[in-house]
C-alpha positions in Angstrom: -47.5 35.8 29.2 -50.3 38.1 30.9 -52.2 35.3 32.6 -50.5 34.1 36.2 -51.7 30.8 37.3 -51.1 30.4 40.8 -52.7 26.8 41.4 -49.2 26.2 43.2 -50.6 28.6 46.0 -53.7 27.4 46.3 -52.4 23.7 46.7 -50.2 24.7 49.0 -53.0 26.5 51.3 -55.4 23.6 50.8 -52.0 21.0 51.9 -53.1 18.8 48.6 -50.9 17.5 45.9 -50.9 17.7 42.2 -51.5 13.7 42.2 -54.4 14.3 44.4 -56.0 17.4 42.7 -55.4 15.3 39.5 -57.5 12.5 40.7 -60.2 14.3 42.5 -60.9 16.6 39.1 -60.2 13.6 36.6 -57.2 15.1 34.5 -53.9 13.7 33.7 -51.1 14.8 35.5 -49.6 15.9 32.1 -52.3 18.2 31.4 -52.3 19.6 35.1 -48.6 20.2 34.6 -49.3 22.1 31.8 -52.0 24.2 33.1 -49.9 24.8 36.4 -46.9 26.0 34.5 -49.1 28.6 33.1 -48.3 26.8 29.2 -52.0 26.2 28.5 -53.2 27.6 25.6 -57.0 27.4 27.1 -58.5 25.6 29.6 -62.4 24.4 30.1 -64.8 26.3 32.3 -65.8 22.8 33.3 -62.7 21.9 34.2 -62.2 25.2 35.8 -65.0 24.9 37.5 -64.2 21.2 39.0 -60.9 22.4 39.9 -62.2 25.5 41.8 -64.8 22.9 43.8 -61.9 20.6 45.0 -59.8 23.2 45.9 -62.4 25.3 47.5 -62.1 28.7 46.0 -63.1 31.2 43.1 -61.7 31.4 39.7 -59.7 34.1 40.7 -57.5 32.2 43.4 -56.1 30.6 41.0 -55.8 32.7 37.6 -54.5 36.3 37.7 -54.0 38.5 35.5 -50.7 41.2 34.7 -49.8 43.3 32.3 -47.2 42.1 30.0 -44.2 44.3 29.2 -43.5 42.3 26.1 -46.7 42.6 24.4 -46.2 47.1 25.3 -43.0 46.9 23.7 -44.8 44.9 20.4 -47.4 48.0 20.2 -44.7 50.9 20.3 
C-alpha cells in the first residue's frame, strides 16, 4: 500500500492509548484499528480533523506516501 499510517508513532509521542483516542475522537475501536493498520479504504476529513485535534498534530504526521513497488511492476 502506498499510504502509510503512522498513528502508533503519534500515540507514543503523546503517551496516549488507542482506547483513549477512540473515546476522545468518537470512533469505535474496530474502525480505529482498521485505520491504524492501513486497511481502511477511505477516511473522512472530519475524522482526520478530530484525530489531529486530539493528537495535536498535522495530517502529515499521521499519513505518509511511499512509492509502491508492486504498482511499479504492474505498470511495466
